[in-house]
N, CA, C and O atoms as a CHARMM CRD file, in Angstrom:
* protein
*
  304
    1    1 UNK  N    -84.71300 -58.42200 105.14100 PROA 1      0.00000
    2    1 UNK  CA   -85.16400 -59.17500 103.99900 PROA 1      0.00000
    3    1 UNK  C    -84.51700 -58.66300 102.69900 PROA 1      0.00000
    4    1 UNK  O    -84.10300 -59.45700 101.85400 PROA 1      0.00000
    5    2 UNK  N    -84.43400 -57.34700 102.55000 PROA 2      0.00000
    6    2 UNK  CA   -83.86800 -56.78600 101.31300 PROA 2      0.00000
    7    2 UNK  C    -82.43800 -57.25200 101.06800 PROA 2      0.00000
    8    2 UNK  O    -82.08200 -57.63600  99.95300 PROA 2      0.00000
    9    3 UNK  N    -81.62100 -57.21400 102.11900 PROA 3      0.00000
   10    3 UNK  CA   -80.21900 -57.61100 101.95300 PROA 3      0.00000
   11    3 UNK  C    -80.10700 -59.08200 101.57200 PROA 3      0.00000
   12    3 UNK  O    -79.32900 -59.43900 100.68800 PROA 3      0.00000
   13    4 UNK  N    -80.88700 -59.94100 102.24200 PROA 4      0.00000
   14    4 UNK  CA   -80.85800 -61.37300 101.92200 PROA 4      0.00000
   15    4 UNK  C    -81.29100 -61.60500 100.47500 PROA 4      0.00000
   16    4 UNK  O    -80.67100 -62.38400  99.75200 PROA 4      0.00000
   17    5 UNK  N    -82.35200 -60.92600 100.06200 PROA 5      0.00000
   18    5 UNK  CA   -82.87500 -61.10600  98.71600 PROA 5      0.00000
   19    5 UNK  C    -81.84700 -60.65300  97.67800 PROA 5      0.00000
   20    5 UNK  O    -81.61800 -61.35100  96.69000 PROA 5      0.00000
   21    6 UNK  N    -81.23900 -59.50900  97.89100 PROA 6      0.00000
   22    6 UNK  CA   -80.23000 -59.02000  96.95100 PROA 6      0.00000
   23    6 UNK  C    -79.02400 -59.94400  96.89600 PROA 6      0.00000
   24    6 UNK  O    -78.42900 -60.13500  95.83600 PROA 6      0.00000
   25    7 UNK  N    -78.66200 -60.51900  98.04700 PROA 7      0.00000
   26    7 UNK  CA   -77.53300 -61.44300  98.08000 PROA 7      0.00000
   27    7 UNK  C    -77.85000 -62.69400  97.25100 PROA 7      0.00000
   28    7 UNK  O    -76.99200 -63.18500  96.51700 PROA 7      0.00000
   29    8 UNK  N    -79.06600 -63.20200  97.36600 PROA 8      0.00000
   30    8 UNK  CA   -79.48300 -64.36500  96.57100 PROA 8      0.00000
   31    8 UNK  C    -79.41000 -64.03400  95.08500 PROA 8      0.00000
   32    8 UNK  O    -78.85400 -64.80100  94.29900 PROA 8      0.00000
   33    9 UNK  N    -79.96800 -62.89800  94.70700 PROA 9      0.00000
   34    9 UNK  CA   -79.91600 -62.48200  93.29700 PROA 9      0.00000
   35    9 UNK  C    -78.48200 -62.39300  92.81300 PROA 9      0.00000
   36    9 UNK  O    -78.15000 -62.88400  91.73400 PROA 9      0.00000
   37   10 UNK  N    -77.63200 -61.76500  93.61500 PROA 10     0.00000
   38   10 UNK  CA   -76.23500 -61.58200  93.24300 PROA 10     0.00000
   39   10 UNK  C    -75.53700 -62.93100  93.03700 PROA 10     0.00000
   40   10 UNK  O    -74.80900 -63.11400  92.06100 PROA 10     0.00000
   41   11 UNK  N    -75.75900 -63.85900  93.94900 PROA 11     0.00000
   42   11 UNK  CA   -75.09800 -65.16300  93.86000 PROA 11     0.00000
   43   11 UNK  C    -75.61300 -65.98700  92.67700 PROA 11     0.00000
   44   11 UNK  O    -74.82200 -66.55900  91.92700 PROA 11     0.00000
   45   12 UNK  N    -76.92100 -66.04600  92.51400 PROA 12     0.00000
   46   12 UNK  CA   -77.50900 -66.86800  91.43500 PROA 12     0.00000
   47   12 UNK  C    -77.18300 -66.28200  90.06200 PROA 12     0.00000
   48   12 UNK  O    -76.83500 -67.01200  89.13400 PROA 12     0.00000
   49   13 UNK  N    -77.30100 -64.95500  89.94100 PROA 13     0.00000
   50   13 UNK  CA   -77.08200 -64.31200  88.64400 PROA 13     0.00000
   51   13 UNK  C    -75.61100 -64.00800  88.37700 PROA 13     0.00000
   52   13 UNK  O    -75.24500 -63.58400  87.28100 PROA 13     0.00000
   53   14 UNK  N    -74.77200 -64.22900  89.39000 PROA 14     0.00000
   54   14 UNK  CA   -73.33600 -64.00900  89.26600 PROA 14     0.00000
   55   14 UNK  C    -73.00000 -62.56900  88.85800 PROA 14     0.00000
   56   14 UNK  O    -72.22500 -62.32500  87.93300 PROA 14     0.00000
   57   15 UNK  N    -73.61400 -61.62600  89.58500 PROA 15     0.00000
   58   15 UNK  CA   -73.35100 -60.19700  89.38100 PROA 15     0.00000
   59   15 UNK  C    -73.13100 -59.55400  90.75400 PROA 15     0.00000
   60   15 UNK  O    -73.43200 -60.15400  91.78600 PROA 15     0.00000
   61   16 UNK  N    -72.61100 -58.34100  90.75100 PROA 16     0.00000
   62   16 UNK  CA   -72.40500 -57.65300  92.02800 PROA 16     0.00000
   63   16 UNK  C    -73.74300 -57.18300  92.59100 PROA 16     0.00000
   64   16 UNK  O    -74.69600 -56.94000  91.85000 PROA 16     0.00000
   65   17 UNK  N    -73.79200 -57.06400  93.89400 PROA 17     0.00000
   66   17 UNK  CA   -75.03000 -56.63000  94.55900 PROA 17     0.00000
   67   17 UNK  C    -75.45300 -55.26000  94.04900 PROA 17     0.00000
   68   17 UNK  O    -76.64800 -54.96500  94.00300 PROA 17     0.00000
   69   18 UNK  N    -74.50100 -54.42100  93.66800 PROA 18     0.00000
   70   18 UNK  CA   -74.83800 -53.07800  93.18000 PROA 18     0.00000
   71   18 UNK  C    -75.67400 -53.12100  91.89200 PROA 18     0.00000
   72   18 UNK  O    -76.34800 -52.14400  91.56400 PROA 18     0.00000
   73   19 UNK  N    -75.63600 -54.23500  91.16800 PROA 19     0.00000
   74   19 UNK  CA   -76.43800 -54.36300  89.94500 PROA 19     0.00000
   75   19 UNK  C    -77.87900 -54.77000  90.23300 PROA 19     0.00000
   76   19 UNK  O    -78.72900 -54.73800  89.34300 PROA 19     0.00000
   77   20 UNK  N    -78.15100 -55.15500  91.48500 PROA 20     0.00000
   78   20 UNK  CA   -79.49900 -55.58800  91.85000 PROA 20     0.00000
   79   20 UNK  C    -80.27200 -54.37000  92.35400 PROA 20     0.00000
   80   20 UNK  O    -80.13400 -53.96000  93.50600 PROA 20     0.00000
   81   21 UNK  N    -81.07200 -53.81400  91.48300 PROA 21     0.00000
   82   21 UNK  CA   -81.89200 -52.65000  91.80600 PROA 21     0.00000
   83   21 UNK  C    -83.36100 -53.01700  91.61100 PROA 21     0.00000
   84   21 UNK  O    -83.67700 -54.12600  91.17900 PROA 21     0.00000
   85   22 UNK  N    -84.24200 -52.09500  91.92700 PROA 22     0.00000
   86   22 UNK  CA   -85.67900 -52.32400  91.72200 PROA 22     0.00000
   87   22 UNK  C    -85.99400 -52.63400  90.25800 PROA 22     0.00000
   88   22 UNK  O    -86.97500 -53.31500  89.95900 PROA 22     0.00000
   89   23 UNK  N    -85.16600 -52.13400  89.35700 PROA 23     0.00000
   90   23 UNK  CA   -85.39900 -52.33300  87.91900 PROA 23     0.00000
   91   23 UNK  C    -84.71000 -53.57200  87.36300 PROA 23     0.00000
   92   23 UNK  O    -84.79000 -53.83300  86.16200 PROA 23     0.00000
   93   24 UNK  N    -84.03500 -54.33900  88.21100 PROA 24     0.00000
   94   24 UNK  CA   -83.32800 -55.52400  87.72800 PROA 24     0.00000
   95   24 UNK  C    -84.30500 -56.51300  87.09400 PROA 24     0.00000
   96   24 UNK  O    -85.34600 -56.83600  87.66400 PROA 24     0.00000
   97   25 UNK  N    -83.94300 -56.98100  85.90400 PROA 25     0.00000
   98   25 UNK  CA   -84.79300 -57.91300  85.15400 PROA 25     0.00000
   99   25 UNK  C    -83.92200 -58.62700  84.12500 PROA 25     0.00000
  100   25 UNK  O    -82.74500 -58.30000  83.97600 PROA 25     0.00000
  101   26 UNK  N    -84.48600 -59.59100  83.41900 PROA 26     0.00000
  102   26 UNK  CA   -83.70100 -60.25000  82.37200 PROA 26     0.00000
  103   26 UNK  C    -83.22300 -59.26000  81.29100 PROA 26     0.00000
  104   26 UNK  O    -82.23200 -59.51800  80.60700 PROA 26     0.00000
  105   27 UNK  N    -83.91600 -58.15400  81.14800 PROA 27     0.00000
  106   27 UNK  CA   -83.51600 -57.14700  80.16000 PROA 27     0.00000
  107   27 UNK  C    -82.32100 -56.32300  80.62000 PROA 27     0.00000
  108   27 UNK  O    -81.57600 -55.79400  79.79600 PROA 27     0.00000
  109   28 UNK  N    -82.13600 -56.21200  81.93400 PROA 28     0.00000
  110   28 UNK  CA   -81.04400 -55.38700  82.45300 PROA 28     0.00000
  111   28 UNK  C    -79.84000 -56.19300  82.94100 PROA 28     0.00000
  112   28 UNK  O    -78.75400 -55.64200  83.12300 PROA 28     0.00000
  113   29 UNK  N    -80.03300 -57.50900  83.15600 PROA 29     0.00000
  114   29 UNK  CA   -78.94200 -58.36700  83.61700 PROA 29     0.00000
  115   29 UNK  C    -78.77500 -59.50800  82.61200 PROA 29     0.00000
  116   29 UNK  O    -79.62900 -60.38600  82.48800 PROA 29     0.00000
  117   30 UNK  N    -77.66400 -59.46400  81.91200 PROA 30     0.00000
  118   30 UNK  CA   -77.41800 -60.39300  80.80800 PROA 30     0.00000
  119   30 UNK  C    -77.47400 -61.86300  81.21100 PROA 30     0.00000
  120   30 UNK  O    -77.94900 -62.69600  80.43800 PROA 30     0.00000
  121   31 UNK  N    -76.99900 -62.19000  82.40300 PROA 31     0.00000
  122   31 UNK  CA   -76.94100 -63.59100  82.82700 PROA 31     0.00000
  123   31 UNK  C    -78.28400 -64.16100  83.26500 PROA 31     0.00000
  124   31 UNK  O    -78.38900 -65.36100  83.51900 PROA 31     0.00000
  125   32 UNK  N    -79.31000 -63.32500  83.35700 PROA 32     0.00000
  126   32 UNK  CA   -80.62700 -63.73800  83.84900 PROA 32     0.00000
  127   32 UNK  C    -81.39700 -64.41900  82.71600 PROA 32     0.00000
  128   32 UNK  O    -81.98200 -63.75400  81.86100 PROA 32     0.00000
  129   33 UNK  N    -81.38600 -65.74300  82.72400 PROA 33     0.00000
  130   33 UNK  CA   -82.15000 -66.50500  81.73400 PROA 33     0.00000
  131   33 UNK  C    -83.17200 -67.37300  82.46800 PROA 33     0.00000
  132   33 UNK  O    -83.31800 -67.26100  83.68600 PROA 33     0.00000
  133   34 UNK  N    -83.87600 -68.23200  81.73900 PROA 34     0.00000
  134   34 UNK  CA   -84.94300 -69.03100  82.35600 PROA 34     0.00000
  135   34 UNK  C    -84.40800 -70.00400  83.40400 PROA 34     0.00000
  136   34 UNK  O    -85.06600 -70.25100  84.41500 PROA 34     0.00000
  137   35 UNK  N    -83.24000 -70.54700  83.17300 PROA 35     0.00000
  138   35 UNK  CA   -82.64300 -71.45400  84.14200 PROA 35     0.00000
  139   35 UNK  C    -82.27800 -70.72000  85.43700 PROA 35     0.00000
  140   35 UNK  O    -82.52700 -71.21500  86.53600 PROA 35     0.00000
  141   36 UNK  N    -81.69200 -69.54600  85.28900 PROA 36     0.00000
  142   36 UNK  CA   -81.33800 -68.74400  86.46900 PROA 36     0.00000
  143   36 UNK  C    -82.61200 -68.28600  87.18900 PROA 36     0.00000
  144   36 UNK  O    -82.62700 -68.16700  88.41500 PROA 36     0.00000
  145   37 UNK  N    -83.67400 -68.03000  86.42600 PROA 37     0.00000
  146   37 UNK  CA   -84.95400 -67.63300  87.00900 PROA 37     0.00000
  147   37 UNK  C    -85.44100 -68.72200  87.97200 PROA 37     0.00000
  148   37 UNK  O    -85.85000 -68.42600  89.09400 PROA 37     0.00000
  149   38 UNK  N    -85.39400 -69.96800  87.53000 PROA 38     0.00000
  150   38 UNK  CA   -85.84300 -71.06800  88.39100 PROA 38     0.00000
  151   38 UNK  C    -84.90800 -71.21000  89.59500 PROA 38     0.00000
  152   38 UNK  O    -85.36200 -71.50200  90.70200 PROA 38     0.00000
  153   39 UNK  N    -83.62000 -71.00700  89.38500 PROA 39     0.00000
  154   39 UNK  CA   -82.66600 -71.04200  90.49400 PROA 39     0.00000
  155   39 UNK  C    -82.97100 -69.97000  91.53300 PROA 39     0.00000
  156   39 UNK  O    -82.87900 -70.21700  92.73500 PROA 39     0.00000
  157   40 UNK  N    -83.33500 -68.77800  91.06400 PROA 40     0.00000
  158   40 UNK  CA   -83.71300 -67.69000  91.96700 PROA 40     0.00000
  159   40 UNK  C    -84.91200 -68.09700  92.82300 PROA 40     0.00000
  160   40 UNK  O    -84.89200 -67.95300  94.04500 PROA 40     0.00000
  161   41 UNK  N    -85.94100 -68.59900  92.17500 PROA 41     0.00000
  162   41 UNK  CA   -87.17000 -68.96300  92.87800 PROA 41     0.00000
  163   41 UNK  C    -86.87900 -70.03200  93.93200 PROA 41     0.00000
  164   41 UNK  O    -87.31300 -69.91000  95.07800 PROA 41     0.00000
  165   42 UNK  N    -86.15000 -71.07200  93.54900 PROA 42     0.00000
  166   42 UNK  CA   -85.82300 -72.15400  94.48900 PROA 42     0.00000
  167   42 UNK  C    -85.00600 -71.62600  95.66400 PROA 42     0.00000
  168   42 UNK  O    -85.29400 -71.95300  96.81600 PROA 42     0.00000
  169   43 UNK  N    -83.99400 -70.81500  95.38300 PROA 43     0.00000
  170   43 UNK  CA   -83.13900 -70.27400  96.44700 PROA 43     0.00000
  171   43 UNK  C    -83.92900 -69.38000  97.39400 PROA 43     0.00000
  172   43 UNK  O    -83.71900 -69.42000  98.60600 PROA 43     0.00000
  173   44 UNK  N    -84.82900 -68.57800  96.85300 PROA 44     0.00000
  174   44 UNK  CA   -85.65900 -67.69100  97.68500 PROA 44     0.00000
  175   44 UNK  C    -86.59700 -68.52500  98.55700 PROA 44     0.00000
  176   44 UNK  O    -86.75300 -68.25700  99.74800 PROA 44     0.00000
  177   45 UNK  N    -87.21200 -69.52700  97.95900 PROA 45     0.00000
  178   45 UNK  CA   -88.11500 -70.39700  98.72300 PROA 45     0.00000
  179   45 UNK  C    -87.36800 -71.07500  99.87900 PROA 45     0.00000
  180   45 UNK  O    -87.87900 -71.13800 100.99800 PROA 45     0.00000
  181   46 UNK  N    -86.17900 -71.57100  99.61100 PROA 46     0.00000
  182   46 UNK  CA   -85.39100 -72.23800 100.64200 PROA 46     0.00000
  183   46 UNK  C    -84.95200 -71.27300 101.73500 PROA 46     0.00000
  184   46 UNK  O    -85.05800 -71.57700 102.92300 PROA 46     0.00000
  185   47 UNK  N    -84.45800 -70.10700 101.32400 PROA 47     0.00000
  186   47 UNK  CA   -83.94500 -69.13200 102.29800 PROA 47     0.00000
  187   47 UNK  C    -85.03400 -68.61500 103.22500 PROA 47     0.00000
  188   47 UNK  O    -84.80200 -68.44400 104.42200 PROA 47     0.00000
  189   48 UNK  N    -86.22200 -68.36700 102.67900 PROA 48     0.00000
  190   48 UNK  CA   -87.28200 -67.75300 103.47600 PROA 48     0.00000
  191   48 UNK  C    -88.33800 -68.74700 103.95400 PROA 48     0.00000
  192   48 UNK  O    -89.29300 -68.35200 104.62200 PROA 48     0.00000
  193   49 UNK  N    -88.18200 -70.02400 103.62600 PROA 49     0.00000
  194   49 UNK  CA   -89.11800 -71.04500 104.08700 PROA 49     0.00000
  195   49 UNK  C    -90.53500 -70.86400 103.56400 PROA 49     0.00000
  196   49 UNK  O    -91.51100 -71.06100 104.28800 PROA 49     0.00000
  197   50 UNK  N    -90.62900 -70.48700 102.29600 PROA 50     0.00000
  198   50 UNK  CA   -91.93200 -70.25400 101.66600 PROA 50     0.00000
  199   50 UNK  C    -92.01800 -71.07600 100.39000 PROA 50     0.00000
  200   50 UNK  O    -91.04300 -71.69900  99.97000 PROA 50     0.00000
  201   51 UNK  N    -93.20500 -71.07000  99.77600 PROA 51     0.00000
  202   51 UNK  CA   -93.34700 -71.69500  98.46300 PROA 51     0.00000
  203   51 UNK  C    -94.30300 -70.84700  97.63200 PROA 51     0.00000
  204   51 UNK  O    -95.45600 -70.62800  98.00300 PROA 51     0.00000
  205   52 UNK  N    -93.78600 -70.37500  96.49100 PROA 52     0.00000
  206   52 UNK  CA   -94.62200 -69.60800  95.57500 PROA 52     0.00000
  207   52 UNK  C    -95.59200 -70.55300  94.86700 PROA 52     0.00000
  208   52 UNK  O    -95.27300 -71.71700  94.62800 PROA 52     0.00000
  209   53 UNK  N    -96.77000 -70.04400  94.53600 PROA 53     0.00000
  210   53 UNK  CA   -97.72700 -70.80600  93.73800 PROA 53     0.00000
  211   53 UNK  C    -97.11100 -71.05700  92.36900 PROA 53     0.00000
  212   53 UNK  O    -96.43300 -70.18500  91.82500 PROA 53     0.00000
  213   54 UNK  N    -97.34000 -72.23900  91.81000 PROA 54     0.00000
  214   54 UNK  CA   -96.75700 -72.57400  90.51100 PROA 54     0.00000
  215   54 UNK  C    -97.11600 -71.55500  89.43700 PROA 54     0.00000
  216   54 UNK  O    -96.26500 -71.17800  88.63100 PROA 54     0.00000
  217   55 UNK  N    -98.38200 -71.10300  89.42000 PROA 55     0.00000
  218   55 UNK  CA   -98.81000 -70.13300  88.39600 PROA 55     0.00000
  219   55 UNK  C    -98.10600 -68.79600  88.58300 PROA 55     0.00000
  220   55 UNK  O    -97.79900 -68.11100  87.60800 PROA 55     0.00000
  221   56 UNK  N    -97.85200 -68.42600  89.83300 PROA 56     0.00000
  222   56 UNK  CA   -97.24500 -67.12600  90.12900 PROA 56     0.00000
  223   56 UNK  C    -95.78800 -67.06000  89.67300 PROA 56     0.00000
  224   56 UNK  O    -95.28900 -65.98900  89.32600 PROA 56     0.00000
  225   57 UNK  N    -95.11200 -68.20100  89.67500 PROA 57     0.00000
  226   57 UNK  CA   -93.68700 -68.22900  89.32400 PROA 57     0.00000
  227   57 UNK  C    -93.43700 -67.61900  87.95400 PROA 57     0.00000
  228   57 UNK  O    -92.42600 -66.94600  87.75300 PROA 57     0.00000
  229   58 UNK  N    -94.33500 -67.84100  87.01900 PROA 58     0.00000
  230   58 UNK  CA   -94.14500 -67.34000  85.66400 PROA 58     0.00000
  231   58 UNK  C    -94.30100 -65.82300  85.55900 PROA 58     0.00000
  232   58 UNK  O    -93.78000 -65.20900  84.62800 PROA 58     0.00000
  233   59 UNK  N    -95.01400 -65.22100  86.50300 PROA 59     0.00000
  234   59 UNK  CA   -95.18300 -63.76400  86.47300 PROA 59     0.00000
  235   59 UNK  C    -94.10200 -63.04000  87.28900 PROA 59     0.00000
  236   59 UNK  O    -93.99700 -61.81500  87.23300 PROA 59     0.00000
  237   60 UNK  N    -93.31300 -63.79000  88.03400 PROA 60     0.00000
  238   60 UNK  CA   -92.25800 -63.18200  88.85100 PROA 60     0.00000
  239   60 UNK  C    -91.00400 -63.02300  88.01300 PROA 60     0.00000
  240   60 UNK  O    -90.05200 -63.79400  88.14200 PROA 60     0.00000
  241   61 UNK  N    -91.01400 -62.00700  87.14900 PROA 61     0.00000
  242   61 UNK  CA   -89.92400 -61.89600  86.18100 PROA 61     0.00000
  243   61 UNK  C    -89.07400 -60.63700  86.31200 PROA 61     0.00000
  244   61 UNK  O    -88.39000 -60.25600  85.36200 PROA 61     0.00000
  245   62 UNK  N    -89.10800 -59.98700  87.46900 PROA 62     0.00000
  246   62 UNK  CA   -88.15400 -58.92300  87.75100 PROA 62     0.00000
  247   62 UNK  C    -88.02400 -58.75700  89.26600 PROA 62     0.00000
  248   62 UNK  O    -88.82700 -59.29700  90.02600 PROA 62     0.00000
  249   63 UNK  N    -87.03400 -58.02500  89.68900 PROA 63     0.00000
  250   63 UNK  CA   -86.76100 -57.89600  91.11300 PROA 63     0.00000
  251   63 UNK  C    -87.95000 -57.32600  91.86700 PROA 63     0.00000
  252   63 UNK  O    -88.31800 -57.84300  92.92200 PROA 63     0.00000
  253   64 UNK  N    -88.55300 -56.27300  91.34400 PROA 64     0.00000
  254   64 UNK  CA   -89.65400 -55.61100  92.04200 PROA 64     0.00000
  255   64 UNK  C    -90.82600 -56.56000  92.27500 PROA 64     0.00000
  256   64 UNK  O    -91.41700 -56.56500  93.35500 PROA 64     0.00000
  257   65 UNK  N    -91.16300 -57.36400  91.26500 PROA 65     0.00000
  258   65 UNK  CA   -92.27900 -58.30600  91.40900 PROA 65     0.00000
  259   65 UNK  C    -91.95900 -59.39400  92.44000 PROA 65     0.00000
  260   65 UNK  O    -92.80500 -59.75500  93.25800 PROA 65     0.00000
  261   66 UNK  N    -90.73600 -59.90400  92.38900 PROA 66     0.00000
  262   66 UNK  CA   -90.34300 -60.94300  93.33800 PROA 66     0.00000
  263   66 UNK  C    -90.32400 -60.37400  94.75100 PROA 66     0.00000
  264   66 UNK  O    -90.80100 -61.01700  95.68500 PROA 66     0.00000
  265   67 UNK  N    -89.78100 -59.18500  94.91000 PROA 67     0.00000
  266   67 UNK  CA   -89.72100 -58.51800  96.22100 PROA 67     0.00000
  267   67 UNK  C    -91.12800 -58.32800  96.77300 PROA 67     0.00000
  268   67 UNK  O    -91.38200 -58.62800  97.93900 PROA 67     0.00000
  269   68 UNK  N    -92.03500 -57.83700  95.95200 PROA 68     0.00000
  270   68 UNK  CA   -93.41100 -57.59700  96.37400 PROA 68     0.00000
  271   68 UNK  C    -94.11000 -58.90100  96.77700 PROA 68     0.00000
  272   68 UNK  O    -94.77200 -58.95800  97.81300 PROA 68     0.00000
  273   69 UNK  N    -93.96100 -59.94100  95.95900 PROA 69     0.00000
  274   69 UNK  CA   -94.57900 -61.23600  96.26800 PROA 69     0.00000
  275   69 UNK  C    -94.03400 -61.81700  97.56200 PROA 69     0.00000
  276   69 UNK  O    -94.77700 -62.38000  98.36600 PROA 69     0.00000
  277   70 UNK  N    -92.73600 -61.67500  97.75200 PROA 70     0.00000
  278   70 UNK  CA   -92.10400 -62.19100  98.97300 PROA 70     0.00000
  279   70 UNK  C    -92.60800 -61.43500 100.20000 PROA 70     0.00000
  280   70 UNK  O    -92.91000 -62.04500 101.22500 PROA 70     0.00000
  281   71 UNK  N    -92.69900 -60.11600 100.09800 PROA 71     0.00000
  282   71 UNK  CA   -93.22100 -59.31600 101.21400 PROA 71     0.00000
  283   71 UNK  C    -94.61800 -59.76300 101.60000 PROA 71     0.00000
  284   71 UNK  O    -94.92100 -59.91100 102.78400 PROA 71     0.00000
  285   72 UNK  N    -95.47500 -59.98100 100.60100 PROA 72     0.00000
  286   72 UNK  CA   -96.84900 -60.41900 100.88600 PROA 72     0.00000
  287   72 UNK  C    -96.85500 -61.77400 101.57900 PROA 72     0.00000
  288   72 UNK  O    -97.60600 -61.97600 102.53300 PROA 72     0.00000
  289   73 UNK  N    -96.04000 -62.69000 101.12100 PROA 73     0.00000
  290   73 UNK  CA   -96.00300 -64.02400 101.70100 PROA 73     0.00000
  291   73 UNK  C    -95.47700 -63.99600 103.13400 PROA 73     0.00000
  292   73 UNK  O    -95.96300 -64.74000 103.98700 PROA 73     0.00000
  293   74 UNK  N    -94.50800 -63.16100 103.40000 PROA 74     0.00000
  294   74 UNK  CA   -93.91300 -63.09600 104.73600 PROA 74     0.00000
  295   74 UNK  C    -94.81300 -62.36900 105.71900 PROA 74     0.00000
  296   74 UNK  O    -94.69400 -62.56700 106.92800 PROA 74     0.00000
  297   75 UNK  N    -95.71300 -61.52900 105.21700 PROA 75     0.00000
  298   75 UNK  CA   -96.59900 -60.78600 106.12700 PROA 75     0.00000
  299   75 UNK  C    -97.85900 -61.57900 106.47900 PROA 75     0.00000
  300   75 UNK  O    -98.62600 -61.17200 107.35200 PROA 75     0.00000
  301   76 UNK  N    -98.06800 -62.69700 105.80800 PROA 76     0.00000
  302   76 UNK  CA   -99.25500 -63.52800 106.10200 PROA 76     0.00000
  303   76 UNK  C    -98.98500 -64.50000 107.21300 PROA 76     0.00000
  304   76 UNK  O    -99.86900 -65.27200 107.58700 PROA 76     0.00000
């Protein structure tokens, strides 16, 4: 799961995988804006066959939060 998630981040944000760390966020990755944020969510939902709650999408604003939410969804 980690490798797939980092690959999605790398492709959507147009950065190298090495830049995708637990601390990755709009503050640490210049290309991460609101449009890319929605692209990330859509790509993750498609790749993993899940759907985040609409309210939750707004709180998923860094790699660690998205990773944690995805883990919870996949374990259910």
